N, C-alpha and C positions, 0 to 999 in steps of 0.2 A: 569539374569535368564538363565538357560541352554537351548540351542537350542534343538528343538525337534528331530533333525536328527543327530546333531554332537556335540561333546564337543569342544567348541572353546573359545578363549579369555583367559585372565590371570588366570581365575579360573578353566580352563580345567583340570589341573593336579589333584586338590583336588576333583573335581567332579568325575573323574574316580575312585579314591580311594573310594569315598563314594558309588559309584555304586557297586564296588566289595565287599565292606562291607555289603551293603544291600543284595546282593546275598548270601554271606556267612552266615549271621545271619538268613536269611529266611530259608536256607537249614538246619541249626542246629536246627531250631524249627519245622522241618518237620519229616516225617517218615524216617526210615533208608534208604529206596530206594530213597527218595527225597534228603536226605543228600548226598548220593553218586552222584546223578545227578548234584547237585549244586557244589560239590567239583570238579568234572570233568570239569564243565563249567567254573568255576573260574580259574582253571589251564590252560584251553585252551585259555580263553580271555587274561589272564596275559601273556602267552607265545606268542600268535600268532595274537591277534586282531589288525587290521590296523585301528587305530583311525582316521587317516587323511582321509581315504576313507570310514570310518564307515562300515567296513565289515570284515568278517572272511573267508579267503580262504585257507583251509587246506584239504589235501587229507585224506581219511579214513586210509590209512596205517600209515601216520604220527600221526593221532589221536590215533590209536591203540598203537603205540610206546610210546606216551606221557602218556597214561593212563595205560599202562601195561596190555592191554587186547587184544583180537583178533578182527578182523574186523567185525565179526558178532555182537559182543557186541557194537561196534561203531555204526553200522547201527541201532540197537535197541535204543541206547541212543539218537542219533540224531532225530530219529523218535519220541521219547518221548518228547524231548525238543521242537520240531516244533509243535507237536500236542497240547502242552500246550501253544503255542504261546509265549514262552519265547525267543525262537530263531526263526527268520523268514528266509525263504530261498529266496534269490534274484534270483538265477538261478540254475537249476539242473546240476549235473555233467554229462558230456558226455565224450566220448572217447577222451583222450588227454587234457581234461580240468576238473579241480575239481569244485565242487559246491561252491557257495558263500552264506554266511549267514549274518544276521544282528541281533544284540540284539534288542529286542522289549522293549525299555526303559520304555514306558508307562505301559506295563504289569508288568515289574519288579518292578516298583514303587507301583502298586496296590497290587502285591503279598507280598511285603516286608513291606508295611506301618504298619501293626499291630505290628511289632517288632522293629520299629525305636526307641521307647523309651527305649528299653533294651540296646541299645548302649549308650544312654545318651541324655539329653534334647538338647544339642548343635547340635548333629547329626540330631535329629528329626526336629529341626528348619531349618537346612540347606536343608534337603530333602524336607520339605514342601515348602520352597522358590523356589527350583529348579523344583518342580513337575509341569508337564503339562499334558494335555490329548489330544495329537494330533490325527489326523486321523490315524488309524492303517495302516501299510504298507500291501501291497498285499501279501498274503501267497501263495506260490506255493507248492502244494502237490506233493510229490515224490513217485514213485513206485520203491522201492529198489530191485525189482526182486523176483523170487520165492525161493531164497536161505534162506530167513528168514520167519519162520512160524509166522504169525501174528494172534493173537486171535481175535474172532469176536468183533466188536465194540459194547459195551453195550448200551442199550437204556437209555439215560440220561435225557430225557425230553427236555424242551426248551433250546436253546443255550443261552450263556451269552448275556444279553441285551434284552431277551425275558422272559415272565413270571414274577413271583414275585421274591423277594429276596431269598427265600429258593430254588426255582427252579434254580436260577442263581448260588447259592452256590453249589448245587449238580452238576451242569454242570461243575463248576470249579474243583471240587474234581474228577470228572470223567476224566477230561483231565490230571490232575496232577498225579492221582493214580488210573488208571482204575481197577486194581484188588481189591484194598481196597474199592473203590466205589461199585463195584459189590457185594462184600462179606459182607460189613458192613454198608455202608452209604445209599445205595439205598432204604433200607426199613425204614429209619427214616422218621417220619412224623412231620411236624411243627404244633404245637398247638397255637403258638402265641408268641409275645414278649411284655414284660411289665417291665418298670423300669430297663431297661438294662439287663433283664434276658430272654433268648430264651428258651422256653419250647419245647422239642422234645419227641416223644414217639417211642420206639423201638418195633419190632415185638415180642421180647421175653426178659426175664430178663437176659439171657445169653448174647445176643447181646448188651444190655444196659451196662452190667458190662464190657464186653470186650472192647467196644468203650471207655468207661470211663477210663479204665486202660491203654489202649495201643494207642488210636488214638485221644484222646480229644484235644491234642495240635494242631494237623493238622486240626481238625474240627473247633476249635475255631478260628484259623487263617483265614480259608476260610470264616467263618460266619462273622467275624469282617469287612471284606471287603464289605459286603452287609448290615450289621446292624450297622451303626455308633453309638458309645457309648455303644456297647455291653460289659457287664462286666462278664457275666457268662452264661453257658448253663446248664439247668436243664434237664437231660436225664432220662426219666421214661420208664417203661415197662407196 
């Protein structure tokens, strides 16, 4: 079984590939913004992750060069990944020393679990065998300074681990996609779940139709993490 903190032993190589596959497929099944974040993260991990130390130590300038973006975009992206707890910060960057990060493997497993079967039954079996739920690493919140304008944090209700499954689902969506949550998901109300069908009501027919057309895949992925056996979402207005 995979160590909660490191990939070790004779199966370490295949476990690393499986983790990168999980990140990639989870990204492909998310919104366009989430797809971009996961592509950037996979490229960064593939190029610069130190598996022996289980940490990522890369400066913002180097990230910007790798991603072909400016450093302001790097700051926003890292802030987004750490807010979602996909990437954990071990120490902040200070003058003369870059920040250090670690993949939150437990969160990556939870996030990607609904799409394992899309890779294949063998992949799903391997991931289930490797999966653990260790105590989460301590997250250090970083102030990147006044150069980046940060929108107000939306009110998302109880944090993950508190409230009911729908509240936890909304909290997860708020961390992954703050703007989408604020504009489309926050107003959805849970009416109940029965026979694998989650019934939600939207504040208007327009919101229901838009979420159904553009964001149902992301909503379904987040909901499946909280409702085991969920097959379908019935979105009403």
